[in-house]
CHARMM internal coordinates of N, CA and C (Angstrom, degrees):
IC EDIT
DIST 1 N 1 CA 1.3771
DIST 1 CA 1 C 1.4808
ANGL 1 N 1 CA 1 C 114.12
DIST 1 C 2 N 1.3265
ANGL 1 CA 1 C 2 N 114.79
DIHE 1 N 1 CA 1 C 2 N -39.65
DIST 2 N 2 CA 1.4945
ANGL 1 C 2 N 2 CA 122.73
DIHE 1 CA 1 C 2 N 2 CA 175.34
DIST 2 CA 2 C 1.4456
ANGL 2 N 2 CA 2 C 112.58
DIHE 1 C 2 N 2 CA 2 C -62.37
DIST 2 C 3 N 1.2922
ANGL 2 CA 2 C 3 N 115.65
DIHE 2 N 2 CA 2 C 3 N -35.05
DIST 3 N 3 CA 1.5389
ANGL 2 C 3 N 3 CA 118.69
DIHE 2 CA 2 C 3 N 3 CA 177.11
DIST 3 CA 3 C 1.4801
ANGL 3 N 3 CA 3 C 113.70
DIHE 2 C 3 N 3 CA 3 C -58.58
DIST 3 C 4 N 1.2534
ANGL 3 CA 3 C 4 N 114.38
DIHE 3 N 3 CA 3 C 4 N -40.42
DIST 4 N 4 CA 1.4752
ANGL 3 C 4 N 4 CA 120.85
DIHE 3 CA 3 C 4 N 4 CA -178.72
DIST 4 CA 4 C 1.5847
ANGL 4 N 4 CA 4 C 111.62
DIHE 3 C 4 N 4 CA 4 C -64.14
DIST 4 C 5 N 1.3667
ANGL 4 CA 4 C 5 N 116.68
DIHE 4 N 4 CA 4 C 5 N -37.77
DIST 5 N 5 CA 1.5069
ANGL 4 C 5 N 5 CA 123.78
DIHE 4 CA 4 C 5 N 5 CA -176.25
DIST 5 CA 5 C 1.4614
ANGL 5 N 5 CA 5 C 106.34
DIHE 4 C 5 N 5 CA 5 C -74.96
DIST 5 C 6 N 1.2737
ANGL 5 CA 5 C 6 N 121.69
DIHE 5 N 5 CA 5 C 6 N -35.79
DIST 6 N 6 CA 1.5249
ANGL 5 C 6 N 6 CA 119.06
DIHE 5 CA 5 C 6 N 6 CA -170.63
DIST 6 CA 6 C 1.5487
ANGL 6 N 6 CA 6 C 115.32
DIHE 5 C 6 N 6 CA 6 C -61.01
DIST 6 C 7 N 1.3030
ANGL 6 CA 6 C 7 N 118.59
DIHE 6 N 6 CA 6 C 7 N -45.53
DIST 7 N 7 CA 1.4155
ANGL 6 C 7 N 7 CA 117.89
DIHE 6 CA 6 C 7 N 7 CA 177.48
DIST 7 CA 7 C 1.6204
ANGL 7 N 7 CA 7 C 113.54
DIHE 6 C 7 N 7 CA 7 C -62.45
DIST 7 C 8 N 1.2266
ANGL 7 CA 7 C 8 N 112.70
DIHE 7 N 7 CA 7 C 8 N -34.98
DIST 8 N 8 CA 1.5773
ANGL 7 C 8 N 8 CA 115.62
DIHE 7 CA 7 C 8 N 8 CA 179.88
DIST 8 CA 8 C 1.5354
ANGL 8 N 8 CA 8 C 106.39
DIHE 7 C 8 N 8 CA 8 C -74.92
DIST 8 C 9 N 1.2979
ANGL 8 CA 8 C 9 N 124.26
DIHE 8 N 8 CA 8 C 9 N -32.07
DIST 9 N 9 CA 1.5180
ANGL 8 C 9 N 9 CA 120.31
DIHE 8 CA 8 C 9 N 9 CA 173.81
DIST 9 CA 9 C 1.5255
ANGL 9 N 9 CA 9 C 111.60
DIHE 8 C 9 N 9 CA 9 C -71.80
DIST 9 C 10 N 1.3504
ANGL 9 CA 9 C 10 N 110.77
DIHE 9 N 9 CA 9 C 10 N -37.49
DIST 10 N 10 CA 1.5009
ANGL 9 C 10 N 10 CA 109.22
DIHE 9 CA 9 C 10 N 10 CA 176.20
DIST 10 CA 10 C 1.4955
ANGL 10 N 10 CA 10 C 115.82
DIHE 9 C 10 N 10 CA 10 C -69.00
DIST 10 C 11 N 1.2977
ANGL 10 CA 10 C 11 N 118.20
DIHE 10 N 10 CA 10 C 11 N -37.49
DIST 11 N 11 CA 1.3577
ANGL 10 C 11 N 11 CA 126.96
DIHE 10 CA 10 C 11 N 11 CA 170.96
DIST 11 CA 11 C 1.4434
ANGL 11 N 11 CA 11 C 112.57
DIHE 10 C 11 N 11 CA 11 C -52.81
DIST 11 C 12 N 1.3606
ANGL 11 CA 11 C 12 N 115.40
DIHE 11 N 11 CA 11 C 12 N -54.11
DIST 12 N 12 CA 1.4570
ANGL 11 C 12 N 12 CA 125.02
DIHE 11 CA 11 C 12 N 12 CA -175.86
DIST 12 CA 12 C 1.6682
ANGL 12 N 12 CA 12 C 108.56
DIHE 11 C 12 N 12 CA 12 C -63.11
DIST 12 C 13 N 1.3382
ANGL 12 CA 12 C 13 N 111.90
DIHE 12 N 12 CA 12 C 13 N -39.79
DIST 13 N 13 CA 1.5180
ANGL 12 C 13 N 13 CA 114.92
DIHE 12 CA 12 C 13 N 13 CA 175.64
DIST 13 CA 13 C 1.4738
ANGL 13 N 13 CA 13 C 108.73
DIHE 12 C 13 N 13 CA 13 C -62.29
DIST 13 C 14 N 1.3500
ANGL 13 CA 13 C 14 N 118.92
DIHE 13 N 13 CA 13 C 14 N -45.47
DIST 14 N 14 CA 1.5343
ANGL 13 C 14 N 14 CA 118.44
DIHE 13 CA 13 C 14 N 14 CA -177.77
DIST 14 CA 14 C 1.4183
ANGL 14 N 14 CA 14 C 115.46
DIHE 13 C 14 N 14 CA 14 C -57.25
DIST 14 C 15 N 1.4139
ANGL 14 CA 14 C 15 N 110.24
DIHE 14 N 14 CA 14 C 15 N -45.78
DIST 15 N 15 CA 1.5095
ANGL 14 C 15 N 15 CA 118.97
DIHE 14 CA 14 C 15 N 15 CA -178.09
DIST 15 CA 15 C 1.5406
ANGL 15 N 15 CA 15 C 109.27
DIHE 14 C 15 N 15 CA 15 C -63.07
DIST 15 C 16 N 1.3215
ANGL 15 CA 15 C 16 N 120.53
DIHE 15 N 15 CA 15 C 16 N -39.70
DIST 16 N 16 CA 1.4003
ANGL 15 C 16 N 16 CA 127.74
DIHE 15 CA 15 C 16 N 16 CA 176.96
DIST 16 CA 16 C 1.5940
ANGL 16 N 16 CA 16 C 110.65
DIHE 15 C 16 N 16 CA 16 C -58.58
DIST 16 C 17 N 1.3094
ANGL 16 CA 16 C 17 N 111.21
DIHE 16 N 16 CA 16 C 17 N -50.01
DIST 17 N 17 CA 1.4890
ANGL 16 C 17 N 17 CA 120.86
DIHE 16 CA 16 C 17 N 17 CA -179.80
DIST 17 CA 17 C 1.5188
ANGL 17 N 17 CA 17 C 110.12
DIHE 16 C 17 N 17 CA 17 C -61.17
DIST 17 C 18 N 1.3546
ANGL 17 CA 17 C 18 N 122.55
DIHE 17 N 17 CA 17 C 18 N -47.54
DIST 18 N 18 CA 1.3325
ANGL 17 C 18 N 18 CA 125.46
DIHE 17 CA 17 C 18 N 18 CA 175.44
DIST 18 CA 18 C 1.5384
ANGL 18 N 18 CA 18 C 115.78
DIHE 17 C 18 N 18 CA 18 C -57.53
DIST 18 C 19 N 1.4384
ANGL 18 CA 18 C 19 N 113.70
DIHE 18 N 18 CA 18 C 19 N -41.14
DIST 19 N 19 CA 1.3754
ANGL 18 C 19 N 19 CA 120.88
DIHE 18 CA 18 C 19 N 19 CA 179.43
DIST 19 CA 19 C 1.5204
ANGL 19 N 19 CA 19 C 109.85
DIHE 18 C 19 N 19 CA 19 C -60.15
DIST 19 C 20 N 1.4213
ANGL 19 CA 19 C 20 N 112.05
DIHE 19 N 19 CA 19 C 20 N -50.60
DIST 20 N 20 CA 1.4782
ANGL 19 C 20 N 20 CA 115.33
DIHE 19 CA 19 C 20 N 20 CA -178.06
DIST 20 CA 20 C 1.5510
ANGL 20 N 20 CA 20 C 111.99
DIHE 19 C 20 N 20 CA 20 C -61.49
DIST 20 C 21 N 1.3595
ANGL 20 CA 20 C 21 N 116.62
DIHE 20 N 20 CA 20 C 21 N -34.88
DIST 21 N 21 CA 1.4367
ANGL 20 C 21 N 21 CA 114.50
DIHE 20 CA 20 C 21 N 21 CA -177.70
DIST 21 CA 21 C 1.5075
ANGL 21 N 21 CA 21 C 110.33
DIHE 20 C 21 N 21 CA 21 C -75.84
DIST 21 C 22 N 1.2531
ANGL 21 CA 21 C 22 N 123.22
DIHE 21 N 21 CA 21 C 22 N -20.34
DIST 22 N 22 CA 1.4712
ANGL 21 C 22 N 22 CA 124.58
DIHE 21 CA 21 C 22 N 22 CA 177.36
DIST 22 CA 22 C 1.5886
ANGL 22 N 22 CA 22 C 107.56
DIHE 21 C 22 N 22 CA 22 C -75.26
DIST 22 C 23 N 1.3585
ANGL 22 CA 22 C 23 N 114.90
DIHE 22 N 22 CA 22 C 23 N -37.77
DIST 23 N 23 CA 1.5078
ANGL 22 C 23 N 23 CA 119.05
DIHE 22 CA 22 C 23 N 23 CA -173.70
DIST 23 CA 23 C 1.5671
ANGL 23 N 23 CA 23 C 109.62
DIHE 22 C 23 N 23 CA 23 C -73.70
DIST 23 C 24 N 1.2903
ANGL 23 CA 23 C 24 N 115.81
DIHE 23 N 23 CA 23 C 24 N -37.36
DIST 24 N 24 CA 1.5038
ANGL 23 C 24 N 24 CA 124.32
DIHE 23 CA 23 C 24 N 24 CA -173.26
DIST 24 CA 24 C 1.6066
ANGL 24 N 24 CA 24 C 106.93
DIHE 23 C 24 N 24 CA 24 C -67.60
DIST 24 C 25 N 1.3253
ANGL 24 CA 24 C 25 N 110.91
DIHE 24 N 24 CA 24 C 25 N 149.32
DIST 25 N 25 CA 1.4483
ANGL 24 C 25 N 25 CA 119.32
DIHE 24 CA 24 C 25 N 25 CA 172.65
DIST 25 CA 25 C 1.5440
ANGL 25 N 25 CA 25 C 114.21
DIHE 24 C 25 N 25 CA 25 C -135.12
DIST 25 C 26 N 1.2058
ANGL 25 CA 25 C 26 N 118.20
DIHE 25 N 25 CA 25 C 26 N 166.52
DIST 26 N 26 CA 1.4521
ANGL 25 C 26 N 26 CA 121.82
DIHE 25 CA 25 C 26 N 26 CA -178.71
DIST 26 CA 26 C 1.5054
ANGL 26 N 26 CA 26 C 105.67
DIHE 25 C 26 N 26 CA 26 C -79.41
DIST 26 C 27 N 1.3787
ANGL 26 CA 26 C 27 N 115.92
DIHE 26 N 26 CA 26 C 27 N 132.90
DIST 27 N 27 CA 1.4716
ANGL 26 C 27 N 27 CA 116.38
DIHE 26 CA 26 C 27 N 27 CA 179.21
DIST 27 CA 27 C 1.6027
ANGL 27 N 27 CA 27 C 111.94
DIHE 26 C 27 N 27 CA 27 C -71.38
DIST 27 C 28 N 1.3390
ANGL 27 CA 27 C 28 N 114.95
DIHE 27 N 27 CA 27 C 28 N 151.31
DIST 28 N 28 CA 1.3396
ANGL 27 C 28 N 28 CA 117.97
DIHE 27 CA 27 C 28 N 28 CA -179.39
DIST 28 CA 28 C 1.5748
ANGL 28 N 28 CA 28 C 107.75
DIHE 27 C 28 N 28 CA 28 C -87.21
DIST 28 C 29 N 1.3436
ANGL 28 CA 28 C 29 N 117.82
DIHE 28 N 28 CA 28 C 29 N 179.89
DIST 29 N 29 CA 1.4879
ANGL 28 C 29 N 29 CA 119.33
DIHE 28 CA 28 C 29 N 29 CA -176.43
DIST 29 CA 29 C 1.4932
ANGL 29 N 29 CA 29 C 115.61
DIHE 28 C 29 N 29 CA 29 C -57.42
DIST 29 C 30 N 1.2983
ANGL 29 CA 29 C 30 N 111.26
DIHE 29 N 29 CA 29 C 30 N -41.72
DIST 30 N 30 CA 1.5758
ANGL 29 C 30 N 30 CA 112.39
DIHE 29 CA 29 C 30 N 30 CA -178.04
DIST 30 CA 30 C 1.5031
ANGL 30 N 30 CA 30 C 110.64
DIHE 29 C 30 N 30 CA 30 C -71.63
DIST 30 C 31 N 1.3329
ANGL 30 CA 30 C 31 N 119.59
DIHE 30 N 30 CA 30 C 31 N -39.74
DIST 31 N 31 CA 1.4898
ANGL 30 C 31 N 31 CA 118.39
DIHE 30 CA 30 C 31 N 31 CA 177.74
DIST 31 CA 31 C 1.5793
ANGL 31 N 31 CA 31 C 108.54
DIHE 30 C 31 N 31 CA 31 C -66.52
DIST 31 C 32 N 1.2168
ANGL 31 CA 31 C 32 N 120.10
DIHE 31 N 31 CA 31 C 32 N -35.54
DIST 32 N 32 CA 1.5029
ANGL 31 C 32 N 32 CA 120.21
DIHE 31 CA 31 C 32 N 32 CA 177.64
DIST 32 CA 32 C 1.5278
ANGL 32 N 32 CA 32 C 114.08
DIHE 31 C 32 N 32 CA 32 C -63.79
DIST 32 C 33 N 1.4471
ANGL 32 CA 32 C 33 N 110.30
DIHE 32 N 32 CA 32 C 33 N -41.37
DIST 33 N 33 CA 1.4123
ANGL 32 C 33 N 33 CA 114.47
DIHE 32 CA 32 C 33 N 33 CA 177.00
DIST 33 CA 33 C 1.5050
ANGL 33 N 33 CA 33 C 113.37
DIHE 32 C 33 N 33 CA 33 C -65.23
DIST 33 C 34 N 1.2749
ANGL 33 CA 33 C 34 N 118.98
DIHE 33 N 33 CA 33 C 34 N -37.15
DIST 34 N 34 CA 1.4268
ANGL 33 C 34 N 34 CA 120.60
DIHE 33 CA 33 C 34 N 34 CA -177.89
DIST 34 CA 34 C 1.5914
ANGL 34 N 34 CA 34 C 107.48
DIHE 33 C 34 N 34 CA 34 C -71.13
DIST 34 C 35 N 1.2974
ANGL 34 CA 34 C 35 N 121.45
DIHE 34 N 34 CA 34 C 35 N -40.31
DIST 35 N 35 CA 1.4027
ANGL 34 C 35 N 35 CA 121.02
DIHE 34 CA 34 C 35 N 35 CA 173.92
DIST 35 CA 35 C 1.5684
ANGL 35 N 35 CA 35 C 117.35
DIHE 34 C 35 N 35 CA 35 C -58.82
DIST 35 C 36 N 1.3670
ANGL 35 CA 35 C 36 N 111.07
DIHE 35 N 35 CA 35 C 36 N -39.46
DIST 36 N 36 CA 1.4346
ANGL 35 C 36 N 36 CA 116.85
DIHE 35 CA 35 C 36 N 36 CA 179.09
DIST 36 CA 36 C 1.5187
ANGL 36 N 36 CA 36 C 108.25
DIHE 35 C 36 N 36 CA 36 C -70.48
DIST 36 C 37 N 1.3629
ANGL 36 CA 36 C 37 N 120.10
DIHE 36 N 36 CA 36 C 37 N -37.81
DIST 37 N 37 CA 1.5106
ANGL 36 C 37 N 37 CA 119.70
DIHE 36 CA 36 C 37 N 37 CA -179.36
DIST 37 CA 37 C 1.5722
ANGL 37 N 37 CA 37 C 107.99
DIHE 36 C 37 N 37 CA 37 C -66.62
DIST 37 C 38 N 1.2573
ANGL 37 CA 37 C 38 N 119.64
DIHE 37 N 37 CA 37 C 38 N -45.88
DIST 38 N 38 CA 1.5003
ANGL 37 C 38 N 38 CA 123.10
DIHE 37 CA 37 C 38 N 38 CA -178.92
DIST 38 CA 38 C 1.5397
ANGL 38 N 38 CA 38 C 110.07
DIHE 37 C 38 N 38 CA 38 C -60.45
DIST 38 C 39 N 1.2997
ANGL 38 CA 38 C 39 N 111.11
DIHE 38 N 38 CA 38 C 39 N -46.75
DIST 39 N 39 CA 1.5416
ANGL 38 C 39 N 39 CA 116.21
DIHE 38 CA 38 C 39 N 39 CA -178.71
DIST 39 CA 39 C 1.5492
ANGL 39 N 39 CA 39 C 111.33
DIHE 38 C 39 N 39 CA 39 C -63.69
DIST 39 C 40 N 1.3488
ANGL 39 CA 39 C 40 N 112.93
DIHE 39 N 39 CA 39 C 40 N -44.15
DIST 40 N 40 CA 1.5080
ANGL 39 C 40 N 40 CA 114.52
DIHE 39 CA 39 C 40 N 40 CA 176.90
DIST 40 CA 40 C 1.5357
ANGL 40 N 40 CA 40 C 113.27
DIHE 39 C 40 N 40 CA 40 C -63.30
DIST 40 C 41 N 1.2572
ANGL 40 CA 40 C 41 N 117.83
DIHE 40 N 40 CA 40 C 41 N -37.73
DIST 41 N 41 CA 1.5533
ANGL 40 C 41 N 41 CA 121.94
DIHE 40 CA 40 C 41 N 41 CA -175.49
DIST 41 CA 41 C 1.5550
ANGL 41 N 41 CA 41 C 101.02
DIHE 40 C 41 N 41 CA 41 C -71.60
DIST 41 C 42 N 1.2170
ANGL 41 CA 41 C 42 N 122.29
DIHE 41 N 41 CA 41 C 42 N -41.43
DIST 42 N 42 CA 1.5728
ANGL 41 C 42 N 42 CA 121.16
DIHE 41 CA 41 C 42 N 42 CA 178.95
DIST 42 CA 42 C 1.5491
ANGL 42 N 42 CA 42 C 110.44
DIHE 41 C 42 N 42 CA 42 C -62.93
DIST 42 C 43 N 1.3355
ANGL 42 CA 42 C 43 N 115.85
DIHE 42 N 42 CA 42 C 43 N -43.61
DIST 43 N 43 CA 1.4660
ANGL 42 C 43 N 43 CA 119.09
DIHE 42 CA 42 C 43 N 43 CA -179.74
DIST 43 CA 43 C 1.5306
ANGL 43 N 43 CA 43 C 106.92
DIHE 42 C 43 N 43 CA 43 C -63.19
DIST 43 C 44 N 1.3399
ANGL 43 CA 43 C 44 N 119.33
DIHE 43 N 43 CA 43 C 44 N -44.07
DIST 44 N 44 CA 1.4342
ANGL 43 C 44 N 44 CA 123.11
DIHE 43 CA 43 C 44 N 44 CA 178.55
DIST 44 CA 44 C 1.3505
ANGL 44 N 44 CA 44 C 116.43
DIHE 43 C 44 N 44 CA 44 C -59.22
DIST 44 C 45 N 1.2682
ANGL 44 CA 44 C 45 N 116.44
DIHE 44 N 44 CA 44 C 45 N -42.62
DIST 45 N 45 CA 1.5751
ANGL 44 C 45 N 45 CA 125.73
DIHE 44 CA 44 C 45 N 45 CA -178.62
DIST 45 CA 45 C 1.5523
ANGL 45 N 45 CA 45 C 105.48
DIHE 44 C 45 N 45 CA 45 C -65.02
DIST 45 C 46 N 1.3130
ANGL 45 CA 45 C 46 N 118.09
DIHE 45 N 45 CA 45 C 46 N -48.30
DIST 46 N 46 CA 1.4833
ANGL 45 C 46 N 46 CA 120.90
DIHE 45 CA 45 C 46 N 46 CA -171.81
DIST 46 CA 46 C 1.5333
ANGL 46 N 46 CA 46 C 104.61
DIHE 45 C 46 N 46 CA 46 C -72.71
DIST 46 C 47 N 1.3083
ANGL 46 CA 46 C 47 N 121.28
DIHE 46 N 46 CA 46 C 47 N -39.31
DIST 47 N 47 CA 1.4999
ANGL 46 C 47 N 47 CA 123.12
DIHE 46 CA 46 C 47 N 47 CA 169.49
DIST 47 CA 47 C 1.4874
ANGL 47 N 47 CA 47 C 120.89
DIHE 46 C 47 N 47 CA 47 C -52.08
DIST 47 C 48 N 1.3855
ANGL 47 CA 47 C 48 N 108.11
DIHE 47 N 47 CA 47 C 48 N -43.31
DIST 48 N 48 CA 1.5697
ANGL 47 C 48 N 48 CA 115.95
DIHE 47 CA 47 C 48 N 48 CA 178.51
DIST 48 CA 48 C 1.4288
ANGL 48 N 48 CA 48 C 107.93
DIHE 47 C 48 N 48 CA 48 C -71.28
DIST 48 C 49 N 1.3760
ANGL 48 CA 48 C 49 N 120.14
DIHE 48 N 48 CA 48 C 49 N -45.15
DIST 49 N 49 CA 1.3924
ANGL 48 C 49 N 49 CA 121.29
DIHE 48 CA 48 C 49 N 49 CA -178.74
DIST 49 CA 49 C 1.6365
ANGL 49 N 49 CA 49 C 112.19
DIHE 48 C 49 N 49 CA 49 C -60.37
DIST 49 C 50 N 1.4011
ANGL 49 CA 49 C 50 N 116.64
DIHE 49 N 49 CA 49 C 50 N -43.65
DIST 50 N 50 CA 1.4202
ANGL 49 C 50 N 50 CA 118.00
DIHE 49 CA 49 C 50 N 50 CA 172.74
DIST 50 CA 50 C 1.4445
ANGL 50 N 50 CA 50 C 114.94
DIHE 49 C 50 N 50 CA 50 C -59.15
DIST 50 C 51 N 1.3496
ANGL 50 CA 50 C 51 N 118.53
DIHE 50 N 50 CA 50 C 51 N -37.50
DIST 51 N 51 CA 1.5067
ANGL 50 C 51 N 51 CA 119.97
DIHE 50 CA 50 C 51 N 51 CA -175.17
DIST 51 CA 51 C 1.5522
ANGL 51 N 51 CA 51 C 107.52
DIHE 50 C 51 N 51 CA 51 C -76.56
DIST 51 C 52 N 1.3025
ANGL 51 CA 51 C 52 N 117.14
DIHE 51 N 51 CA 51 C 52 N -32.38
DIST 52 N 52 CA 1.4743
ANGL 51 C 52 N 52 CA 119.68
DIHE 51 CA 51 C 52 N 52 CA 176.16
DIST 52 CA 52 C 1.5454
ANGL 52 N 52 CA 52 C 112.15
DIHE 51 C 52 N 52 CA 52 C -65.39
DIST 52 C 53 N 1.3766
ANGL 52 CA 52 C 53 N 117.69
DIHE 52 N 52 CA 52 C 53 N -40.84
DIST 53 N 53 CA 1.2870
ANGL 52 C 53 N 53 CA 121.40
DIHE 52 CA 52 C 53 N 53 CA 175.78
DIST 53 CA 53 C 1.5336
ANGL 53 N 53 CA 53 C 114.30
DIHE 52 C 53 N 53 CA 53 C -67.00
DIST 53 C 54 N 1.3117
ANGL 53 CA 53 C 54 N 115.84
DIHE 53 N 53 CA 53 C 54 N -39.43
DIST 54 N 54 CA 1.4869
ANGL 53 C 54 N 54 CA 123.90
DIHE 53 CA 53 C 54 N 54 CA 170.91
DIST 54 CA 54 C 1.4859
ANGL 54 N 54 CA 54 C 111.83
DIHE 53 C 54 N 54 CA 54 C -51.27
DIST 54 C 55 N 1.4424
ANGL 54 CA 54 C 55 N 117.09
DIHE 54 N 54 CA 54 C 55 N -53.57
DIST 55 N 55 CA 1.4154
ANGL 54 C 55 N 55 CA 124.77
DIHE 54 CA 54 C 55 N 55 CA -171.47
DIST 55 CA 55 C 1.6261
ANGL 55 N 55 CA 55 C 105.24
DIHE 54 C 55 N 55 CA 55 C -66.61
DIST 55 C 56 N 1.4060
ANGL 55 CA 55 C 56 N 114.28
DIHE 55 N 55 CA 55 C 56 N -43.01
DIST 56 N 56 CA 1.5018
ANGL 55 C 56 N 56 CA 111.83
DIHE 55 CA 55 C 56 N 56 CA 179.36
DIST 56 CA 56 C 1.5904
ANGL 56 N 56 CA 56 C 111.67
DIHE 55 C 56 N 56 CA 56 C -63.84
DIST 56 C 57 N 1.3036
ANGL 56 CA 56 C 57 N 118.09
DIHE 56 N 56 CA 56 C 57 N -37.39
DIST 57 N 57 CA 1.5252
ANGL 56 C 57 N 57 CA 116.50
DIHE 56 CA 56 C 57 N 57 CA 177.92
DIST 57 CA 57 C 1.5610
ANGL 57 N 57 CA 57 C 111.39
DIHE 56 C 57 N 57 CA 57 C -66.71
DIST 57 C 58 N 1.2906
ANGL 57 CA 57 C 58 N 113.70
DIHE 57 N 57 CA 57 C 58 N -38.46
DIST 58 N 58 CA 1.5817
ANGL 57 C 58 N 58 CA 120.75
DIHE 57 CA 57 C 58 N 58 CA 178.74
DIST 58 CA 58 C 1.5106
ANGL 58 N 58 CA 58 C 104.00
DIHE 57 C 58 N 58 CA 58 C -61.91
DIST 58 C 59 N 1.2962
ANGL 58 CA 58 C 59 N 125.48
DIHE 58 N 58 CA 58 C 59 N -45.75
DIST 59 N 59 CA 1.4867
ANGL 58 C 59 N 59 CA 125.99
DIHE 58 CA 58 C 59 N 59 CA -171.92
DIST 59 CA 59 C 1.5516
ANGL 59 N 59 CA 59 C 105.26
DIHE 58 C 59 N 59 CA 59 C -74.42
DIST 59 C 60 N 1.2628
ANGL 59 CA 59 C 60 N 122.90
DIHE 59 N 59 CA 59 C 60 N -31.43
DIST 60 N 60 CA 1.4426
ANGL 59 C 60 N 60 CA 122.11
DIHE 59 CA 59 C 60 N 60 CA -173.16
DIST 60 CA 60 C 1.6324
ANGL 60 N 60 CA 60 C 107.18
DIHE 59 C 60 N 60 CA 60 C -81.45
DIST 60 C 61 N 1.2308
ANGL 60 CA 60 C 61 N 118.69
DIHE 60 N 60 CA 60 C 61 N -35.94
DIST 61 N 61 CA 1.5111
ANGL 60 C 61 N 61 CA 118.10
DIHE 60 CA 60 C 61 N 61 CA -175.87
DIST 61 CA 61 C 1.5453
ANGL 61 N 61 CA 61 C 109.87
DIHE 60 C 61 N 61 CA 61 C -110.53
END
COOR INIT
IC SEED 1 N 1 CA 1 C
IC BUILD
């Protein structure tokens, strides 16, 4: 019975994938810059937080 469901799940997955690819579009220059800025800011915040934790641990022990 599982063998009957697998092709339908695979077919449904493929249809959803094709649908998503049709809807998506390549970002323009402004959208790309915004994504890069937000990603860079997030990485910087996470890096600074990790560095602060490292410094605190080094000072405590």
